[in-house]
C-alpha positions in Angstrom: 98.5 83.9 92.8 99.9 87.4 92.3 102.8 88.6 94.4 101.4 90.8 97.2 104.1 93.4 96.7 102.7 94.1 93.2 99.2 94.9 94.5 98.3 98.6 94.4 96.1 98.2 97.4 98.8 96.7 99.5 101.3 99.4 98.5 98.8 102.1 99.3 98.0 100.6 102.7 101.7 100.2 103.4 102.3 103.9 102.5 99.4 105.0 104.8 100.8 102.9 107.7 104.3 104.3 107.2 103.1 107.9 107.0 100.9 107.3 110.1 103.7 105.8 112.0 106.0 108.8 111.0 103.3 111.2 112.3 103.0 109.3 115.5 106.8 109.3 116.0 107.1 113.0 115.3 104.2 114.1 117.5 105.0 111.7 120.4 107.0 114.4 122.2 104.1 116.9 122.2 101.8 117.1 125.1 98.7 114.9 124.5 96.4 116.4 127.1 92.8 115.1 127.5 89.8 115.3 125.2 88.5 118.2 127.3 91.9 120.0 127.4 93.7 119.0 124.3 97.4 119.5 124.1 99.3 120.4 120.9 99.9 116.7 120.1 96.3 115.5 120.5 95.0 116.2 117.0 98.1 115.2 115.0 98.7 112.0 117.1 95.0 111.0 116.7 95.2 111.5 112.9 98.5 109.5 112.7 96.8 106.6 114.6 93.7 106.7 112.4 95.9 106.8 109.2 97.9 103.8 110.4 94.8 101.8 111.3 93.2 102.6 107.9 96.4 101.7 106.2 96.4 98.3 107.9 92.8 97.7 106.8 93.6 98.6 103.2 96.7 96.4 103.2 94.7 93.4 104.6 92.0 94.1 101.9 94.8 93.6 99.3 94.7 89.9 100.0 91.3 89.7 98.2 92.2 92.2 95.5 94.1 91.2 92.4 94.7 94.6 90.8 98.3 95.3 89.9 100.1 98.6 90.0 99.6 100.6 86.9 102.7 101.6 84.9 104.3 104.7 86.3 103.8 107.8 84.1 106.6 110.3 85.1 105.5 113.1 82.8 103.0 114.7 85.3 105.7 114.7 88.0 107.9 116.8 85.8 105.4 119.0 84.0 103.2 120.1 87.0 106.2 121.5 89.0 107.4 123.3 85.9 103.9 124.8 85.4 104.0 126.1 89.0 107.5 127.4 88.6 106.5 129.2 85.3 103.6 130.9 87.2 105.9 132.1 89.9 108.4 133.5 87.3 105.8 135.1 84.9 103.4 136.8 87.4 105.8 139.6 88.5 106.9 140.3 84.9 103.7 140.0 82.8 100.8 139.8 85.3 98.3 137.2 86.4 96.6 136.7 83.0 99.6 135.6 81.0 101.0 133.6 84.0 97.7 131.8 84.5 97.3 131.0 80.8 100.8 129.6 80.7 100.2 127.6 83.8 97.0 126.0 82.5 98.5 125.2 79.2 101.7 123.7 80.7 99.8 121.7 83.3 97.4 120.5 80.6 100.2 118.8 78.6 100.9 116.6 81.6 98.2 114.3 80.2 99.2 113.4 76.6 95.6 112.8 75.4 94.4 116.3 76.2 93.0 118.3 73.3 94.8 121.7 72.9 91.6 123.6 72.2 90.1 122.3 75.5 93.1 123.7 77.4 92.8 127.0 75.6 89.1 127.2 76.4 89.8 126.2 80.0 92.5 128.9 80.3 90.2 131.6 78.8 87.4 130.8 81.3 89.4 129.9 84.4 92.1 132.5 84.5 89.8 135.6 84.6 87.5 133.9 87.1 90.4 133.1 89.4 91.8 136.6 89.0 88.4 138.1 89.9 88.2 135.8 92.9 91.6 136.9 94.2 91.7 140.6 93.1 88.0 141.6 93.6 86.8 139.0 96.2 89.9 138.7 98.4 91.5 142.0 97.7 94.9 140.6 96.6 96.8 143.3 94.7 97.9 141.5 91.5 97.5 143.1 88.1 95.9 141.0 85.3 98.4 142.5 82.8 101.7 144.0 83.7 103.4 145.5 80.6 106.6 146.5 82.6 109.2 143.9 81.9 
């Protein structure tokens, strides 16, 4: 029989329980109120309790599951924050277009099997659509190209 600590369901349930208990602990000092007159702690405390209960159910379900934790791939944990950082650094200097393309291409290499031309096609379609959403739809003042370095 597999060690329970190697079960991905048990570890996910345990994580949910710990996060739920943390939320309960942090929000326990807030006023709870009543369902009719909710205090500031009503909603977060309720969510913390639900998360902890769901975590217990998932952890108990791990007794029937025999699925081991997959091998940890650290590459996405490094590449995705770098892609976000590159966006933040490139937008003020070159504009939304180049920053968006760089972000999509960088984030795409987090998965080693991604085809490069898929990323380029995604960037060429996604970046103008997102810029139109923000610039035209929401009125955010961000230039698509900024030639001032």
